[in-house]
C-alpha positions in Angstrom: -66.7 -105.9 -97.7 -65.2 -104.9 -94.3 -61.8 -106.4 -93.3 -61.9 -107.8 -89.7 -58.7 -107.7 -87.7 -57.9 -110.3 -85.1 -55.4 -109.8 -82.3 -53.6 -106.6 -81.3 -50.4 -105.1 -82.5 -47.7 -105.2 -79.8 -45.8 -102.0 -79.3 -42.1 -102.0 -80.2 -42.3 -105.1 -82.3 -41.5 -105.5 -86.0 -44.2 -107.3 -88.0 -43.7 -109.1 -91.3 -46.7 -109.4 -93.7 -47.5 -113.0 -94.4 -50.2 -113.8 -96.9 -52.2 -116.9 -96.3 -55.4 -118.6 -97.4 -57.7 -121.0 -95.6 -60.6 -123.2 -96.6 -64.0 -123.5 -95.1 -64.8 -127.2 -96.0 -68.4 -128.2 -95.1 -69.6 -131.8 -95.2 -73.0 -131.5 -97.0 -74.5 -134.5 -95.2 -73.6 -133.5 -91.6 -72.9 -129.8 -91.9 -69.7 -130.2 -90.0 -66.7 -127.9 -90.8 -63.2 -129.4 -91.3 -60.6 -128.2 -88.8 -57.0 -129.1 -88.2 -56.0 -129.8 -84.6 -52.4 -129.0 -83.8 -50.3 -130.9 -81.2 -51.0 -128.2 -78.6 -54.8 -128.7 -79.1 -55.4 -125.5 -81.1 -57.9 -125.7 -83.9 -57.4 -124.1 -87.3 -59.0 -124.1 -90.7 -57.1 -126.1 -93.4 -54.7 -123.7 -95.2 -51.5 -121.7 -94.6 -48.9 -119.4 -96.0 -48.6 -118.6 -99.6 -45.1 -119.3 -101.1 -43.5 -116.7 -103.4 -44.3 -118.6 -106.6 -47.9 -119.6 -105.7 -51.3 -118.2 -106.6 -53.9 -118.1 -103.9 -55.6 -121.1 -105.5 -52.3 -123.1 -105.8 -51.5 -122.5 -102.2 -55.0 -123.5 -101.0 -54.9 -126.7 -103.1 -51.4 -127.6 -101.8 -52.2 -126.8 -98.1 -55.5 -128.7 -98.1 -53.8 -131.7 -99.7 -50.9 -131.6 -97.2 -53.1 -131.3 -94.2 -56.1 -133.5 -95.1 -55.0 -135.7 -97.9 -57.9 -134.4 -100.0 -58.0 -132.8 -103.4 -60.4 -129.9 -103.4 -62.5 -127.9 -105.8 -62.2 -124.3 -104.8 -65.5 -122.5 -104.6 -66.4 -118.9 -103.9 -64.2 -116.4 -102.0 -66.1 -115.6 -98.8 -64.0 -113.0 -96.9 -60.7 -111.4 -95.8 -59.2 -110.7 -92.5 -56.0 -109.5 -90.9 -54.4 -111.2 -87.8 -51.6 -110.0 -85.6 -49.8 -113.0 -84.2 -46.5 -114.3 -82.9 -45.1 -117.5 -84.3 -43.3 -119.4 -81.6 -41.8 -121.8 -84.2 -40.2 -118.9 -86.2 -39.9 -116.4 -83.4 -41.5 -113.8 -85.6 -44.4 -111.4 -85.4 -46.7 -111.5 -88.3 -49.6 -109.5 -89.7 
């Protein structure tokens, strides 16, 4: 499976690797996909950064519960990607 990369590495910036997991949650009746809308209007899949003590599954379960209030049953792994981004909240560059 190919790994897709989103964003571009900015020259002269130090990047910190941040592992994260996200859920693709599809309503079987409507076919709609769940997204989280941030205060700035940006849309994201439910999920987020993995804490040091967590497995991928533990993180996904926790993040989905925090963001949607839903307990989930984790299904199949569907892909992997890298993303270069700058976190305004943490003033940090991540990969």
